[in-house]
C-alpha positions in Angstrom: 104.5 107.9 89.8 103.8 110.4 87.0 100.2 111.2 87.7 98.1 112.1 90.7 96.7 109.0 92.4 93.3 109.7 94.0 91.9 107.4 96.7 88.5 107.4 98.2 87.9 105.6 101.5 84.4 104.4 102.6 83.8 103.5 106.2 81.8 104.2 109.3 82.5 106.5 112.2 84.7 104.8 114.8 86.5 102.4 112.4 89.6 104.6 111.9 89.0 105.3 108.3 90.0 109.0 108.5 93.1 108.0 110.5 94.1 105.4 107.8 93.9 108.1 105.1 96.0 110.5 107.3 98.7 107.8 108.0 98.9 107.0 104.3 99.4 110.6 103.5 102.1 111.0 106.2 103.9 108.0 104.8 103.8 109.4 101.3 104.8 112.9 102.5 107.8 111.6 104.3 108.7 109.7 101.1 108.9 113.0 99.2 105.5 113.2 97.6 102.9 115.9 97.7 99.7 114.8 99.5 96.3 115.6 100.6 94.1 113.8 103.2 90.7 115.0 104.2 87.4 113.6 105.5 83.8 114.1 104.4 81.4 113.5 107.2 77.6 113.1 107.3 76.0 113.1 110.8 79.0 112.9 113.1 78.3 109.9 115.2 79.8 106.4 115.6 78.6 104.1 112.9 77.5 106.8 110.5 78.8 106.4 106.9 81.7 108.6 106.0 84.2 109.2 103.2 87.9 110.1 103.4 90.1 111.1 100.5 93.8 111.0 99.5 95.6 112.7 96.7 99.2 111.7 96.2 101.5 113.2 93.5 105.1 113.9 92.6 103.9 117.4 91.6 102.4 120.2 93.7 98.7 119.7 94.3 96.7 122.8 93.4 93.2 121.4 93.5 91.1 121.3 96.7 87.9 119.4 96.2 86.5 116.0 96.9 87.8 113.1 94.9 85.1 112.3 92.3 87.0 109.9 90.0 89.2 107.7 92.2 91.6 105.1 90.9 91.6 103.4 94.3 88.5 102.7 96.4 89.0 101.3 99.9 85.8 100.0 101.5 86.5 99.6 105.2 83.0 98.4 106.0 81.5 96.0 103.4 77.9 96.6 104.7 78.2 99.9 102.7 78.1 97.9 99.5 74.4 97.3 100.2 73.5 100.9 101.0 75.5 103.1 98.5 77.3 103.0 95.2 80.9 102.9 96.2 81.9 102.5 92.6 80.5 105.9 91.7 82.9 107.8 89.5 85.6 105.1 89.6 88.1 105.2 86.7 88.0 102.4 84.1 91.2 101.0 85.7 90.1 101.4 89.3 91.2 99.1 92.1 88.7 98.2 94.8 90.0 96.9 98.2 87.2 95.6 100.3 87.2 94.4 104.0 85.3 91.2 103.8 85.6 87.4 104.2 84.1 86.9 100.7 86.1 86.0 97.7 87.1 88.8 95.3 85.1 87.3 92.5 81.9 87.5 94.6 82.7 91.2 95.4 83.4 91.9 91.8 80.0 90.7 90.8 78.3 92.7 93.7 80.2 95.9 92.6 79.4 95.3 88.9 83.1 95.9 88.3 84.3 96.2 84.7 86.8 93.6 83.4 89.5 96.4 83.4 89.0 97.1 87.1 90.7 95.1 89.8 89.0 93.8 93.0 90.9 92.9 96.1 89.6 91.6 99.5 91.1 91.3 102.9 89.6 90.1 106.2 90.6 93.3 108.0 88.0 93.0 110.8 89.3 89.5 111.8 92.9 90.6 111.5 92.2 93.6 113.8 90.4 91.4 116.3 93.3 89.0 116.5 96.1 91.6 116.6 94.4 94.5 118.4 91.6 92.8 120.3 89.0 95.2 118.8 87.2 95.5 115.5 89.2 98.5 114.2 90.0 97.5 110.6 91.9 100.7 109.6 95.4 99.3 110.1 94.9 96.1 108.0 93.1 98.2 105.3 96.0 100.6 105.3 98.4 97.7 104.7 96.2 96.3 102.0 96.0 99.7 100.2 99.7 100.1 100.4 100.3 96.6 98.9 97.9 97.2 96.0 99.2 100.7 95.2 102.9 100.2 96.0 103.1 103.8 97.2 105.7 103.1 99.9 107.6 100.1 101.2 106.0 98.0 104.0 108.8 99.0 106.3 108.2 102.7 105.6 104.5 102.3 106.2 105.1 100.4 109.5 107.4 103.2 110.6 104.7 105.7 109.9 102.1 103.6 111.8 104.5 103.6 114.8 104.9 107.4 114.6 101.2 108.1 114.2 99.9 105.7 116.9 102.8 106.4 119.2 101.6 109.8 120.0 98.5 108.5 121.8 98.7 104.8 122.5 100.5 102.3 124.6 103.2 100.0 123.1 100.8 97.1 123.1 98.3 99.0 120.9 101.1 100.3 118.6 102.5 96.9 118.2 99.1 95.4 117.5 98.4 98.0 114.8 101.8 97.4 113.2 101.1 93.7 113.1 97.6 94.3 111.7 99.0 96.6 109.0 101.6 94.0 108.1 99.0 91.2 107.9 96.7 93.4 105.8 99.7 93.9 103.4 100.4 90.2 103.2 96.9 88.8 103.2 95.1 90.9 100.6 93.8 88.7 97.8 93.1 89.7 94.2 90.2 88.3 92.2 
C-alpha cells in the first residue's frame, strides 16, 4: 500500500460501527501499518446516525481531521441511504460496501455511483442474527470491508476480533462474532 487509505463508516448508535473501525485499525496496526480510528457522534443515543473513520498508511500519519474524501465507504445501516448522502466526497474510484439484502446494481442506482466506483453488498444483519443472535452487523461488515480492501488476511482479522471481543465477552459471543466476520468476508457481493 503506497498511499493512505481513508475509510468512512456510516451507522447508527448501538450497531457496533465504532467498534468495527477500531478493530480494523488494531488489525492493521498489528500488521505494521500506521492507523487512525475515530468516531464522530451527533446526539449520543442508540439509533442516532453516526460516522466513524479510519486512516491506514505505510507512512506516519500527520493529519488529524475527519475523512472528507474516502476511498471506502461502509454503510452499516442501509436506511441511512434515504436520509443522507453517504457518497458525499467519495473519490472517483471509491468502493461502497452496504449492509442490505438488495442486489449491488440496485444500490448502485440508489447511490448514483459513477461507473468507476464499485458497489458491494452483504446481508450483515441476517448474518449477525444467525451467528450472534442479535442484529449487530459490525462483525460481518468488518469482514466485508477487509475482503474488499485486502488490508489484512482473514486469519489476521479473526485473530484481532478474538483479541478485541475477548476482553469483554463470553466465548459464545466471541465465537459468534468471529463466524459473523468470516461470513461477511466470504458472502460480500460485487455489482
